[in-house]
Each structure stands twice: as C-alpha cells, then as structure tokens.
C-alpha positions as CSV (number, residue, x, y, z in Angstrom):
1,H,158.8,66.2,150.9
2,A,156.0,64.1,152.6
3,E,158.3,62.3,155.0
4,W,158.2,65.2,157.5
5,F,154.4,64.7,157.7
6,F,154.4,61.0,158.4
7,A,157.5,61.0,160.7
8,N,155.6,62.2,163.8
9,P,152.7,60.3,165.5
10,P,149.3,62.1,165.4
11,A,149.1,62.4,169.2
12,A,152.2,64.7,169.2
13,G,150.3,67.3,167.1
14,P,151.1,68.5,163.7
15,P,154.8,68.6,162.9
16,P,156.4,71.9,162.0
17,I,156.6,72.6,158.3
18,P,160.2,73.0,157.1
19,A,161.2,76.4,155.9
20,D,162.2,75.1,152.4
21,Y,158.9,73.2,151.9
22,G,156.8,74.1,148.8
23,Y,157.5,76.4,145.9
24,S,158.1,80.1,145.7
25,L,155.4,82.4,144.5
26,P,156.8,83.0,141.1
27,V,157.0,79.3,140.5
28,V,153.4,78.9,141.6
29,Y,152.4,81.7,139.2
30,L,154.2,80.0,136.3
31,I,152.5,76.7,137.1
32,W,149.1,78.4,137.0
33,V,149.9,80.1,133.7
34,G,151.0,76.8,132.3
35,V,147.8,75.1,133.5
36,I,145.6,77.8,132.0
37,A,147.5,77.7,128.7
38,A,147.2,74.0,128.5
39,L,143.5,73.9,129.2
40,Y,142.5,76.9,127.0
41,P,142.4,75.0,123.7
42,A,140.3,72.3,125.2
43,C,137.9,74.9,126.6
44,Q,137.7,76.6,123.2
45,W,137.0,73.3,121.5
46,F,134.3,72.4,124.0
47,A,132.6,75.8,123.6
48,E,132.5,75.2,119.9
49,V,131.0,71.8,120.4
50,K,128.3,73.3,122.7
51,R,127.6,76.0,120.1
52,R,127.2,73.6,117.2
53,R,125.2,70.9,119.0
54,R,122.0,71.8,120.8
55,E,121.6,68.7,122.8
56,V,120.0,69.1,126.2
57,W,122.6,67.2,128.2
58,L,125.3,69.6,127.1
59,S,123.6,72.4,129.0
60,Y,124.5,70.6,132.2
61,L,128.2,70.7,131.5
C-alpha cells in the first residue's frame, strides 16, 4: 500500500489517502489482543525473574 505515498513529489503536498487503505477497527482490535496475548507470558516470566533476583540493574528495567 505504500506506492500511493511515494508516487507524488513532495512539492505537490501530501497525496490523498485511498479509502481502502489500512485495516478495519475490529481487525486492529484483534491484532492488539494478539500482541498482548503473545507478550503476556514473557512479561510474567520477567516479573518472576525480577522477584527472584534482587540485582540493582534489574530495577532499571
């Protein structure tokens, strides 16, 4: 979908965004839920690491 952005020279101003560009709101919500679900186990693991190990540098993360 990026070809519409690079097709016009910058002096002409920003090109109009096509009506079918991007994703619908339900798809965006599904992507967000997928990202959160994918990162949750890693966050739980890291919280456990920080709980077990009391090293100073871990407090900065």
